[in-house]
C-alpha positions as CSV (number, residue, x, y, z in Angstrom):
1,X,-17.7,20.0,-29.5
2,X,-19.4,23.4,-28.9
3,X,-21.2,23.4,-32.3
4,X,-23.3,26.5,-32.5
5,X,-23.4,26.8,-28.7
6,X,-23.4,30.6,-28.6
7,X,-26.3,30.9,-31.1
8,X,-29.6,32.5,-30.1
9,X,-31.5,30.4,-32.7
10,X,-31.6,26.7,-33.5
11,X,-31.9,27.6,-37.2
12,X,-28.5,28.6,-38.5
13,X,-26.7,29.1,-41.8
14,X,-23.3,27.5,-42.1
15,X,-21.7,31.0,-41.5
16,X,-23.7,31.3,-38.3
17,X,-22.6,27.9,-37.2
18,X,-18.9,28.9,-37.6
19,X,-19.4,32.3,-35.9
20,X,-21.3,30.8,-32.9
21,X,-19.2,27.6,-32.3
22,X,-16.9,28.0,-29.2
23,X,-15.2,24.8,-28.0
24,X,-13.7,26.9,-25.2
25,X,-17.1,27.0,-23.4
26,X,-18.1,23.4,-24.3
27,X,-18.6,20.9,-21.5
28,X,-15.3,19.2,-22.2
29,X,-13.3,22.4,-21.7
30,X,-15.3,23.6,-18.8
31,X,-15.0,20.2,-17.0
32,X,-11.2,20.3,-17.5
33,X,-10.9,23.8,-16.1
34,X,-13.0,22.9,-13.1
35,X,-10.6,20.1,-12.4
36,X,-7.5,22.2,-13.3
37,X,-6.6,19.6,-15.9
38,X,-4.9,20.0,-19.3
39,X,-7.2,18.8,-22.1
40,X,-7.4,17.9,-25.8
41,X,-10.6,17.8,-27.8
42,X,-11.0,15.4,-30.8
43,X,-14.2,16.0,-32.6
44,X,-15.8,15.8,-36.0
45,X,-19.2,17.1,-36.6
46,X,-21.8,14.8,-38.1
47,X,-19.8,11.6,-37.9
48,X,-20.6,8.5,-35.9
49,X,-19.0,5.3,-34.7
50,X,-20.4,3.3,-37.6
51,X,-23.1,5.5,-39.2
52,X,-23.0,9.3,-39.8
53,X,-25.9,11.7,-39.4
54,X,-28.8,10.8,-41.6
55,X,-26.6,8.1,-43.3
56,X,-24.4,10.6,-45.0
57,X,-20.8,9.9,-46.2
58,X,-21.1,6.2,-45.9
59,X,-17.4,5.7,-46.9
60,X,-16.1,7.3,-43.7
61,X,-16.9,7.5,-40.0
62,X,-15.4,9.3,-37.0
63,X,-13.0,6.4,-36.6
64,X,-11.6,7.1,-40.1
65,X,-10.2,10.3,-39.0
66,X,-9.3,9.6,-35.4
67,X,-5.8,8.3,-36.1
68,X,-4.9,11.2,-38.4
69,X,-2.7,14.2,-37.6
70,X,-3.6,15.7,-41.0
71,X,-7.3,15.2,-41.5
72,X,-7.3,15.5,-45.2
73,X,-4.5,13.0,-45.9
74,X,-5.8,9.4,-46.2
75,X,-3.5,7.0,-44.4
76,X,-1.9,9.7,-42.3
77,X,-1.3,8.5,-38.7
78,X,-0.5,10.7,-35.7
79,X,2.6,9.4,-33.9
80,X,2.2,9.7,-30.2
81,X,5.5,11.0,-28.9
82,X,5.0,9.1,-25.7
83,X,4.7,12.4,-23.7
84,X,0.9,12.5,-24.3
85,X,-0.5,10.0,-21.9
86,X,-3.9,11.3,-20.6
87,X,-5.2,10.1,-17.2
88,X,-8.8,10.3,-18.4
89,X,-10.3,9.9,-21.9
90,X,-13.9,10.7,-22.3
91,X,-15.8,9.2,-25.3
92,X,-19.2,10.5,-26.4
93,X,-20.1,8.9,-29.8
94,X,-23.5,7.7,-30.7
95,X,-25.9,10.6,-31.4
96,X,-25.1,10.7,-35.1
97,X,-25.4,6.9,-35.4
98,X,-28.9,6.7,-33.9
99,X,-30.6,10.2,-34.1
100,X,-32.0,9.8,-37.6
101,X,-34.1,7.0,-39.1
102,X,-32.4,4.5,-41.4
103,X,-32.9,5.5,-45.0
104,X,-33.8,3.2,-47.9
105,X,-30.6,2.0,-49.4
106,X,-28.5,2.1,-46.3
107,X,-26.9,-1.3,-45.3
108,X,-28.5,-1.3,-41.9
109,X,-31.4,-2.7,-40.0
110,X,-32.1,-1.4,-36.5
111,X,-30.6,-4.6,-35.1
112,X,-27.5,-4.7,-37.3
113,X,-26.8,-1.0,-36.6
114,X,-27.0,-1.7,-32.8
115,X,-24.7,-4.7,-33.1
116,X,-22.3,-3.0,-35.4
117,X,-22.1,0.0,-33.1
118,X,-21.4,-2.1,-30.1
119,X,-18.6,-4.1,-31.8
120,X,-17.0,-0.9,-33.2
121,X,-17.3,0.8,-29.9
122,X,-15.5,-2.1,-28.1
123,X,-12.8,-2.1,-30.7
124,X,-12.4,1.7,-30.3
125,X,-12.0,1.4,-26.6
126,X,-9.4,-1.3,-27.1
127,X,-7.5,1.0,-29.4
128,X,-7.5,3.7,-26.8
129,X,-6.3,1.2,-24.2
130,X,-3.4,0.0,-26.4
131,X,-2.4,3.6,-27.1
132,X,-2.5,5.0,-23.6
133,X,-1.9,2.0,-21.4
134,X,-3.6,0.3,-18.4
135,X,-3.5,3.3,-16.1
136,X,-5.7,5.6,-18.3
137,X,-9.3,5.7,-17.2
138,X,-11.7,5.7,-20.2
139,X,-15.2,7.2,-19.6
140,X,-17.8,6.0,-22.0
141,X,-20.7,8.4,-22.2
142,X,-24.2,7.1,-22.8
143,X,-27.1,9.3,-23.7
144,X,-30.5,9.0,-25.4
145,X,-31.0,6.1,-27.8
146,X,-27.4,4.8,-27.5
147,X,-27.1,4.8,-23.7
148,X,-28.0,1.1,-23.3
149,X,-25.5,0.0,-26.0
150,X,-22.6,1.9,-24.4
151,X,-23.5,0.4,-21.1
152,X,-23.4,-3.1,-22.6
153,X,-20.0,-2.4,-24.0
154,X,-18.6,-1.2,-20.7
155,X,-20.0,-4.1,-18.8
156,X,-18.5,-6.5,-21.3
157,X,-15.1,-4.9,-20.9
158,X,-15.4,-4.9,-17.1
159,X,-16.3,-8.6,-17.2
160,X,-13.0,-9.4,-18.9
161,X,-11.0,-7.5,-16.4
162,X,-10.7,-3.8,-17.6
163,X,-12.1,-2.0,-14.6
164,X,-10.8,1.3,-15.8
165,X,-13.5,1.6,-18.4
166,X,-16.4,3.5,-16.7
167,X,-19.8,4.2,-17.9
168,X,-21.4,7.6,-17.3
169,X,-25.0,8.5,-18.2
170,X,-25.4,11.9,-19.5
171,X,-28.5,13.2,-17.9
172,X,-30.1,15.6,-20.3
173,X,-32.9,16.8,-18.0
174,X,-33.1,20.6,-18.0
175,X,-31.2,21.1,-21.1
176,X,-32.7,23.5,-23.7
177,X,-30.8,22.3,-26.9
178,X,-30.9,25.9,-28.1
179,X,-27.6,25.7,-30.0
180,X,-27.6,25.6,-33.8
181,X,-29.5,22.5,-35.2
182,X,-30.6,21.5,-31.7
183,X,-27.1,21.2,-30.3
184,X,-26.2,22.0,-26.8
185,X,-26.3,25.7,-25.9
186,X,-23.6,27.3,-23.7
187,X,-26.0,27.0,-20.8
188,X,-26.4,23.3,-21.5
189,X,-22.6,22.9,-21.6
190,X,-22.3,24.4,-18.2
191,X,-25.0,22.1,-16.8
192,X,-23.3,19.0,-18.3
193,X,-19.9,20.1,-17.0
194,X,-21.4,20.5,-13.5
195,X,-22.6,16.9,-13.7
196,X,-19.5,15.4,-15.3
197,X,-16.9,17.1,-13.0
198,X,-17.8,15.4,-9.8
199,X,-17.9,12.0,-11.6
200,X,-14.4,12.4,-13.0
201,X,-13.2,13.9,-9.7
202,X,-14.2,10.6,-8.1
203,X,-12.2,8.4,-10.4
204,X,-8.8,6.9,-9.4
205,X,-6.7,9.5,-11.2
206,X,-4.5,10.5,-8.3
207,X,-5.4,14.2,-8.8
């Protein structure tokens, strides 16, 4: 989160990406500060729920690394000490799954990718629910091509009684995508935070 958001150009070398990435001014951090909330950011550039950007690294996805404390150690699992129980978890995964065309040789069709994404998304939400308990509100963010899929997942979970999974549509109107490689700029992050903050403020968190 915050990939190249301080860049003055969409075209960046890898060194420029590293120098212009600032998670502290990403929309997640800004939203937390507006709410006077502690926060933790879990992100991995280029990885999706079931398919990575442009079909790369097909042996792993974001979910491969989510459980790990040590990212480069296969099989490592972070042990929640029980003291980390967030009141809100915001999930925004889908851009990398759908933003590029399926390449020849990939094991996907447009229909199977959509179905696989929805299934994996539901499983991931259930993992979060089991880890953090019934009182944590999970905000599933939908944007662009994957918005409808996320909404379907949320509706299915609501239908079976989990009312603390909420759908939030990320309205990208007015965003300039001037960060490196068409990512959000710092200006975009502020706009998104200003839209997300009142939504989270209205959730039953007891804040």
